[in-house]
PDB file of N, CA, C and O in Angstrom:
ATOM      1  N   UNK A   1      89.262  84.913  99.583  1.00  0.00           N
ATOM      2  CA  UNK A   1      90.244  85.565 100.194  1.00  0.00           C
ATOM      3  C   UNK A   1      90.317  87.311  99.579  1.00  0.00           C
ATOM      4  O   UNK A   1      90.142  88.158 100.455  1.00  0.00           O
ATOM      5  N   UNK A   2      90.538  87.774  98.290  1.00  0.00           N
ATOM      6  CA  UNK A   2      90.642  88.832  98.317  1.00  0.00           C
ATOM      7  C   UNK A   2      90.091  89.616  98.913  1.00  0.00           C
ATOM      8  O   UNK A   2      90.620  90.559  99.502  1.00  0.00           O
ATOM      9  N   UNK A   3      87.922  89.140  98.819  1.00  0.00           N
ATOM     10  CA  UNK A   3      87.815  90.196  99.571  1.00  0.00           C
ATOM     11  C   UNK A   3      87.405  90.378 100.655  1.00  0.00           C
ATOM     12  O   UNK A   3      86.665  91.223 101.158  1.00  0.00           O
ATOM     13  N   UNK A   4      88.277  88.960 101.241  1.00  0.00           N
ATOM     14  CA  UNK A   4      88.470  88.918 103.013  1.00  0.00           C
ATOM     15  C   UNK A   4      89.980  90.140 103.260  1.00  0.00           C
ATOM     16  O   UNK A   4      89.829  91.288 103.677  1.00  0.00           O
ATOM     17  N   UNK A   5      90.894  89.729 103.009  1.00  0.00           N
ATOM     18  CA  UNK A   5      91.293  90.276 103.233  1.00  0.00           C
ATOM     19  C   UNK A   5      91.212  92.089 102.768  1.00  0.00           C
ATOM     20  O   UNK A   5      91.864  92.769 103.561  1.00  0.00           O
ATOM     21  N   UNK A   6      90.495  92.953 101.582  1.00  0.00           N
ATOM     22  CA  UNK A   6      90.320  93.893 100.794  1.00  0.00           C
ATOM     23  C   UNK A   6      89.506  94.090 102.669  1.00  0.00           C
ATOM     24  O   UNK A   6      89.984  94.763 103.582  1.00  0.00           O
ATOM     25  N   UNK A   7      88.438  93.400 102.704  1.00  0.00           N
ATOM     26  CA  UNK A   7      87.462  94.281 104.709  1.00  0.00           C
ATOM     27  C   UNK A   7      88.675  94.170 105.320  1.00  0.00           C
ATOM     28  O   UNK A   7      88.619  95.140 106.076  1.00  0.00           O
ATOM     29  N   UNK A   8      89.585  93.731 105.489  1.00  0.00           N
ATOM     30  CA  UNK A   8      90.580  93.626 106.663  1.00  0.00           C
ATOM     31  C   UNK A   8      91.662  94.575 106.468  1.00  0.00           C
ATOM     32  O   UNK A   8      92.265  94.945 107.475  1.00  0.00           O
ATOM     33  N   UNK A   9      91.941  94.946 105.535  1.00  0.00           N
ATOM     34  CA  UNK A   9      92.489  96.102 105.229  1.00  0.00           C
ATOM     35  C   UNK A   9      92.149  97.535 105.177  1.00  0.00           C
ATOM     36  O   UNK A   9      92.864  98.534 105.256  1.00  0.00           O
ATOM     37  N   UNK A  10      90.781  97.376 105.012  1.00  0.00           N
ATOM     38  CA  UNK A  10      90.109  98.766 105.342  1.00  0.00           C
ATOM     39  C   UNK A  10      89.695  99.061 106.862  1.00  0.00           C
ATOM     40  O   UNK A  10      89.752 100.140 107.452  1.00  0.00           O
ATOM     41  N   UNK A  11      89.349  98.067 107.243  1.00  0.00           N
ATOM     42  CA  UNK A  11      89.456  98.492 108.478  1.00  0.00           C
ATOM     43  C   UNK A  11      90.251  98.363 109.802  1.00  0.00           C
ATOM     44  O   UNK A  11      90.264  98.772 110.963  1.00  0.00           O
ATOM     45  N   UNK A  12      90.802  97.681 109.077  1.00  0.00           N
ATOM     46  CA  UNK A  12      92.882  98.348 109.975  1.00  0.00           C
ATOM     47  C   UNK A  12      92.914  99.431 109.720  1.00  0.00           C
ATOM     48  O   UNK A  12      93.161 100.160 110.680  1.00  0.00           O
ATOM     49  N   UNK A  13      92.683 100.166 108.271  1.00  0.00           N
ATOM     50  CA  UNK A  13      93.087 101.220 108.092  1.00  0.00           C
ATOM     51  C   UNK A  13      92.494 102.262 109.239  1.00  0.00           C
ATOM     52  O   UNK A  13      93.187 102.802 110.100  1.00  0.00           O
ATOM     53  N   UNK A  14      91.266 102.405 109.092  1.00  0.00           N
ATOM     54  CA  UNK A  14      90.531 102.623 110.343  1.00  0.00           C
ATOM     55  C   UNK A  14      90.512 102.531 111.719  1.00  0.00           C
ATOM     56  O   UNK A  14      89.748 103.114 112.488  1.00  0.00           O
ATOM     57  N   UNK A  15      91.509 101.669 112.013  1.00  0.00           N
ATOM     58  CA  UNK A  15      91.423 101.911 113.697  1.00  0.00           C
ATOM     59  C   UNK A  15      90.716 100.380 114.354  1.00  0.00           C
ATOM     60  O   UNK A  15      90.854  99.636 115.325  1.00  0.00           O
ATOM     61  N   UNK A  16      89.992 100.488 113.258  1.00  0.00           N
ATOM     62  CA  UNK A  16      89.028  98.424 114.267  1.00  0.00           C
ATOM     63  C   UNK A  16      89.742  97.797 114.396  1.00  0.00           C
ATOM     64  O   UNK A  16      90.457  97.386 113.482  1.00  0.00           O
ATOM     65  N   UNK A  17      89.901  97.249 116.380  1.00  0.00           N
ATOM     66  CA  UNK A  17      90.649  96.273 116.371  1.00  0.00           C
ATOM     67  C   UNK A  17      90.334  95.023 115.884  1.00  0.00           C
ATOM     68  O   UNK A  17      89.210  94.664 115.531  1.00  0.00           O
ATOM     69  N   UNK A  18      91.294  94.397 115.871  1.00  0.00           N
ATOM     70  CA  UNK A  18      90.819  92.713 115.221  1.00  0.00           C
ATOM     71  C   UNK A  18      89.863  92.020 116.425  1.00  0.00           C
ATOM     72  O   UNK A  18      90.173  92.465 117.530  1.00  0.00           O
ATOM     73  N   UNK A  19      89.151  91.377 116.450  1.00  0.00           N
ATOM     74  CA  UNK A  19      88.271  90.245 116.768  1.00  0.00           C
ATOM     75  C   UNK A  19      89.558  89.277 116.894  1.00  0.00           C
ATOM     76  O   UNK A  19      90.370  88.859 116.068  1.00  0.00           O
ATOM     77  N   UNK A  20      89.331  89.035 118.795  1.00  0.00           N
ATOM     78  CA  UNK A  20      89.998  87.501 118.971  1.00  0.00           C
ATOM     79  C   UNK A  20      90.179  86.362 118.305  1.00  0.00           C
ATOM     80  O   UNK A  20      89.176  85.931 117.737  1.00  0.00           O
ATOM     81  N   UNK A  21      91.124  85.774 118.210  1.00  0.00           N
ATOM     82  CA  UNK A  21      91.004  84.824 116.885  1.00  0.00           C
ATOM     83  C   UNK A  21      91.638  85.401 115.420  1.00  0.00           C
ATOM     84  O   UNK A  21      92.127  84.555 114.671  1.00  0.00           O
ATOM     85  N   UNK A  22      91.642  87.294 114.851  1.00  0.00           N
ATOM     86  CA  UNK A  22      91.311  87.299 113.655  1.00  0.00           C
ATOM     87  C   UNK A  22      92.545  88.060 113.824  1.00  0.00           C
ATOM     88  O   UNK A  22      92.702  88.803 114.793  1.00  0.00           O
ATOM     89  N   UNK A  23      93.564  87.876 112.771  1.00  0.00           N
ATOM     90  CA  UNK A  23      94.719  88.765 112.093  1.00  0.00           C
ATOM     91  C   UNK A  23      94.314  89.531 110.776  1.00  0.00           C
ATOM     92  O   UNK A  23      94.265  88.904 109.718  1.00  0.00           O
ATOM     93  N   UNK A  24      94.058  90.710 110.818  1.00  0.00           N
ATOM     94  CA  UNK A  24      93.540  91.995 109.790  1.00  0.00           C
ATOM     95  C   UNK A  24      95.221  91.537 108.989  1.00  0.00           C
ATOM     96  O   UNK A  24      95.154  91.141 107.825  1.00  0.00           O
ATOM     97  N   UNK A  25      96.385  91.603 109.538  1.00  0.00           N
ATOM     98  CA  UNK A  25      97.873  91.756 108.547  1.00  0.00           C
ATOM     99  C   UNK A  25      97.543  90.211 107.884  1.00  0.00           C
ATOM    100  O   UNK A  25      97.372  90.248 106.666  1.00  0.00           O
ATOM    101  N   UNK A  26      97.415  88.696 108.593  1.00  0.00           N
ATOM    102  CA  UNK A  26      97.608  87.914 107.385  1.00  0.00           C
ATOM    103  C   UNK A  26      96.662  87.836 106.321  1.00  0.00           C
ATOM    104  O   UNK A  26      96.986  87.238 105.296  1.00  0.00           O
ATOM    105  N   UNK A  27      95.374  88.437 106.441  1.00  0.00           N
ATOM    106  CA  UNK A  27      94.331  88.432 105.485  1.00  0.00           C
ATOM    107  C   UNK A  27      94.304  89.553 104.572  1.00  0.00           C
ATOM    108  O   UNK A  27      93.721  89.501 103.489  1.00  0.00           O
ATOM    109  N   UNK A  28      94.937  90.583 105.003  1.00  0.00           N
ATOM    110  CA  UNK A  28      95.897  91.199 103.629  1.00  0.00           C
ATOM    111  C   UNK A  28      96.761  90.851 103.088  1.00  0.00           C
ATOM    112  O   UNK A  28      96.762  90.830 101.857  1.00  0.00           O
ATOM    113  N   UNK A  29      98.055  90.359 103.998  1.00  0.00           N
ATOM    114  CA  UNK A  29      99.003  89.504 103.343  1.00  0.00           C
ATOM    115  C   UNK A  29      98.700  88.029 102.401  1.00  0.00           C
ATOM    116  O   UNK A  29      99.714  87.450 102.010  1.00  0.00           O
ATOM    117  N   UNK A  30      97.524  87.497 102.081  1.00  0.00           N
ATOM    118  CA  UNK A  30      96.643  86.396 101.772  1.00  0.00           C
ATOM    119  C   UNK A  30      96.736  87.059 100.767  1.00  0.00           C
ATOM    120  O   UNK A  30      97.499  86.894  99.815  1.00  0.00           O
ATOM    121  N   UNK A  31      95.440  88.366 101.049  1.00  0.00           N
ATOM    122  CA  UNK A  31      94.806  89.300  99.395  1.00  0.00           C
ATOM    123  C   UNK A  31      96.119  89.682  98.639  1.00  0.00           C
ATOM    124  O   UNK A  31      95.892  89.791  97.434  1.00  0.00           O
ATOM    125  N   UNK A  32      97.378  89.913  98.960  1.00  0.00           N
ATOM    126  CA  UNK A  32      98.092  90.576  98.241  1.00  0.00           C
ATOM    127  C   UNK A  32      99.081  89.767  97.327  1.00  0.00           C
ATOM    128  O   UNK A  32      99.618  90.322  96.369  1.00  0.00           O
ATOM    129  N   UNK A  33      99.366  88.175  97.697  1.00  0.00           N
ATOM    130  CA  UNK A  33      99.266  87.424  97.654  1.00  0.00           C
ATOM    131  C   UNK A  33      98.785  86.521  96.383  1.00  0.00           C
ATOM    132  O   UNK A  33      99.371  85.899  95.497  1.00  0.00           O
ATOM    133  N   UNK A  34      97.545  86.738  96.705  1.00  0.00           N
ATOM    134  CA  UNK A  34      96.316  86.087  95.203  1.00  0.00           C
ATOM    135  C   UNK A  34      96.292  86.882  94.310  1.00  0.00           C
ATOM    136  O   UNK A  34      95.976  86.502  93.182  1.00  0.00           O
ATOM    137  N   UNK A  35      96.681  88.460  94.611  1.00  0.00           N
ATOM    138  CA  UNK A  35      96.068  89.471  93.620  1.00  0.00           C
ATOM    139  C   UNK A  35      97.443  89.312  92.461  1.00  0.00           C
ATOM    140  O   UNK A  35      97.341  88.881  91.312  1.00  0.00           O
ATOM    141  N   UNK A  36      98.472  89.700  93.006  1.00  0.00           N
ATOM    142  CA  UNK A  36      99.933  90.123  93.029  1.00  0.00           C
ATOM    143  C   UNK A  36     101.005  88.718  92.107  1.00  0.00           C
ATOM    144  O   UNK A  36     101.787  88.843  91.164  1.00  0.00           O
ATOM    145  N   UNK A  37     100.545  87.346  92.968  1.00  0.00           N
ATOM    146  CA  UNK A  37     101.604  86.208  92.454  1.00  0.00           C
ATOM    147  C   UNK A  37     100.720  85.026  92.241  1.00  0.00           C
ATOM    148  O   UNK A  37     100.812  83.888  92.702  1.00  0.00           O
ATOM    149  N   UNK A  38      99.570  85.722  91.184  1.00  0.00           N
ATOM    150  CA  UNK A  38      98.763  84.727  91.278  1.00  0.00           C
ATOM    151  C   UNK A  38      99.358  82.882  90.640  1.00  0.00           C
ATOM    152  O   UNK A  38      99.455  81.763  91.144  1.00  0.00           O
ATOM    153  N   UNK A  39      99.584  83.438  89.461  1.00  0.00           N
ATOM    154  CA  UNK A  39     100.288  82.589  88.931  1.00  0.00           C
ATOM    155  C   UNK A  39     101.614  81.710  89.885  1.00  0.00           C
ATOM    156  O   UNK A  39     102.544  81.305  89.188  1.00  0.00           O
ATOM    157  N   UNK A  40     101.723  81.361  91.765  1.00  0.00           N
ATOM    158  CA  UNK A  40     102.148  81.171  91.895  1.00  0.00           C
ATOM    159  C   UNK A  40     101.271  80.271  93.308  1.00  0.00           C
ATOM    160  O   UNK A  40     101.725  79.637  94.261  1.00  0.00           O
ATOM    161  N   UNK A  41      99.719  80.621  92.835  1.00  0.00           N
ATOM    162  CA  UNK A  41      99.283  80.134  94.150  1.00  0.00           C
ATOM    163  C   UNK A  41      98.543  78.637  94.452  1.00  0.00           C
ATOM    164  O   UNK A  41      97.360  78.598  94.114  1.00  0.00           O
ATOM    165  N   UNK A  42      98.890  77.872  94.822  1.00  0.00           N
ATOM    166  CA  UNK A  42      98.546  76.382  95.548  1.00  0.00           C
ATOM    167  C   UNK A  42      97.240  76.448  95.630  1.00  0.00           C
ATOM    168  O   UNK A  42      96.807  77.193  96.509  1.00  0.00           O
ATOM    169  N   UNK A  43      96.846  76.156  95.288  1.00  0.00           N
ATOM    170  CA  UNK A  43      95.058  76.059  94.821  1.00  0.00           C
ATOM    171  C   UNK A  43      94.889  75.029  96.811  1.00  0.00           C
ATOM    172  O   UNK A  43      94.625  75.388  97.958  1.00  0.00           O
ATOM    173  N   UNK A  44      95.234  73.747  96.133  1.00  0.00           N
ATOM    174  CA  UNK A  44      94.988  73.046  98.044  1.00  0.00           C
ATOM    175  C   UNK A  44      95.143  74.066  99.014  1.00  0.00           C
ATOM    176  O   UNK A  44      94.253  74.465  99.765  1.00  0.00           O
ATOM    177  N   UNK A  45      95.912  74.332  98.982  1.00  0.00           N
ATOM    178  CA  UNK A  45      96.518  75.547 100.290  1.00  0.00           C
ATOM    179  C   UNK A  45      95.634  76.640 100.477  1.00  0.00           C
ATOM    180  O   UNK A  45      95.520  77.174 101.581  1.00  0.00           O
ATOM    181  N   UNK A  46      94.942  77.044  99.389  1.00  0.00           N
ATOM    182  CA  UNK A  46      94.333  77.682  99.750  1.00  0.00           C
ATOM    183  C   UNK A  46      93.267  77.412  99.965  1.00  0.00           C
ATOM    184  O   UNK A  46      92.605  78.155 100.689  1.00  0.00           O
ATOM    185  N   UNK A  47      92.671  76.175  99.380  1.00  0.00           N
ATOM    186  CA  UNK A  47      91.316  75.462  99.675  1.00  0.00           C
ATOM    187  C   UNK A  47      91.533  74.825 101.508  1.00  0.00           C
ATOM    188  O   UNK A  47      90.503  74.582 102.137  1.00  0.00           O
ATOM    189  N   UNK A  48      92.770  74.638 102.121  1.00  0.00           N
ATOM    190  CA  UNK A  48      92.641  73.889 103.313  1.00  0.00           C
ATOM    191  C   UNK A  48      92.844  75.439 104.044  1.00  0.00           C
ATOM    192  O   UNK A  48      92.498  75.253 105.210  1.00  0.00           O
ATOM    193  N   UNK A  49      93.234  76.842 103.893  1.00  0.00           N
ATOM    194  CA  UNK A  49      93.139  77.474 104.418  1.00  0.00           C
ATOM    195  C   UNK A  49      91.586  78.397 104.727  1.00  0.00           C
ATOM    196  O   UNK A  49      91.088  79.217 105.498  1.00  0.00           O
ATOM    197  N   UNK A  50      91.359  77.759 103.783  1.00  0.00           N
ATOM    198  CA  UNK A  50      89.985  78.790 104.278  1.00  0.00           C
ATOM    199  C   UNK A  50      89.017  77.803 104.501  1.00  0.00           C
ATOM    200  O   UNK A  50      88.004  78.502 104.489  1.00  0.00           O
ATOM    201  N   UNK A  51      88.649  76.702 104.689  1.00  0.00           N
ATOM    202  CA  UNK A  51      88.761  75.049 106.146  1.00  0.00           C
ATOM    203  C   UNK A  51      88.893  74.964 107.303  1.00  0.00           C
ATOM    204  O   UNK A  51      88.137  74.405 108.098  1.00  0.00           O
ATOM    205  N   UNK A  52      89.877  75.517 107.508  1.00  0.00           N
ATOM    206  CA  UNK A  52      90.426  74.810 108.660  1.00  0.00           C
ATOM    207  C   UNK A  52      90.060  77.070 109.673  1.00  0.00           C
ATOM    208  O   UNK A  52      89.514  77.392 110.728  1.00  0.00           O
ATOM    209  N   UNK A  53      90.606  77.748 108.767  1.00  0.00           N
ATOM    210  CA  UNK A  53      90.472  79.402 109.048  1.00  0.00           C
ATOM    211  C   UNK A  53      88.843  80.052 109.028  1.00  0.00           C
ATOM    212  O   UNK A  53      88.101  80.209 109.997  1.00  0.00           O
ATOM    213  N   UNK A  54      88.622  80.308 107.835  1.00  0.00           N
ATOM    214  CA  UNK A  54      87.570  80.695 107.935  1.00  0.00           C
ATOM    215  C   UNK A  54      86.016  80.095 108.990  1.00  0.00           C
ATOM    216  O   UNK A  54      85.796  81.161 109.565  1.00  0.00           O
ATOM    217  N   UNK A  55      85.422  79.565 109.283  1.00  0.00           N
ATOM    218  CA  UNK A  55      84.513  78.993 110.300  1.00  0.00           C
ATOM    219  C   UNK A  55      85.041  79.970 111.591  1.00  0.00           C
ATOM    220  O   UNK A  55      84.423  80.865 112.166  1.00  0.00           O
ATOM    221  N   UNK A  56      86.425  79.455 111.828  1.00  0.00           N
ATOM    222  CA  UNK A  56      86.430  80.357 113.643  1.00  0.00           C
ATOM    223  C   UNK A  56      85.883  81.762 113.140  1.00  0.00           C
ATOM    224  O   UNK A  56      84.953  82.392 113.644  1.00  0.00           O
ATOM    225  N   UNK A  57      86.649  82.118 112.048  1.00  0.00           N
ATOM    226  CA  UNK A  57      86.834  83.636 111.289  1.00  0.00           C
ATOM    227  C   UNK A  57      85.473  84.081 112.256  1.00  0.00           C
ATOM    228  O   UNK A  57      85.491  84.661 113.341  1.00  0.00           O
ATOM    229  N   UNK A  58      84.282  83.589 111.455  1.00  0.00           N
ATOM    230  CA  UNK A  58      82.953  83.598 111.206  1.00  0.00           C
ATOM    231  C   UNK A  58      82.330  83.846 113.057  1.00  0.00           C
ATOM    232  O   UNK A  58      81.663  84.726 113.600  1.00  0.00           O
ATOM    233  N   UNK A  59      82.837  82.837 113.438  1.00  0.00           N
ATOM    234  CA  UNK A  59      83.156  82.716 114.588  1.00  0.00           C
ATOM    235  C   UNK A  59      83.075  84.551 115.571  1.00  0.00           C
ATOM    236  O   UNK A  59      82.258  85.186 116.239  1.00  0.00           O
ATOM    237  N   UNK A  60      84.438  84.701 115.081  1.00  0.00           N
ATOM    238  CA  UNK A  60      84.936  85.622 116.000  1.00  0.00           C
ATOM    239  C   UNK A  60      84.231  87.480 115.676  1.00  0.00           C
ATOM    240  O   UNK A  60      84.092  88.584 116.202  1.00  0.00           O
ATOM    241  N   UNK A  61      83.948  86.566 114.218  1.00  0.00           N
ATOM    242  CA  UNK A  61      83.173  88.639 113.143  1.00  0.00           C
ATOM    243  C   UNK A  61      82.185  88.414 113.997  1.00  0.00           C
ATOM    244  O   UNK A  61      81.229  89.188 114.054  1.00  0.00           O
TER     245      UNK A  61
END
């Protein structure tokens, strides 16, 4: 999630539009949370988010 967020941040700053079903801002927000509030990470929620959202992002990207 950190790498996805960093890539999304760079693409967003370059003005690359997000494909349908992908939101750069959400990826960046997840990255920032993981980086800055790592002691509050809910690993089950993180796993659920990745298992639910990542396959759709892969198709869109």
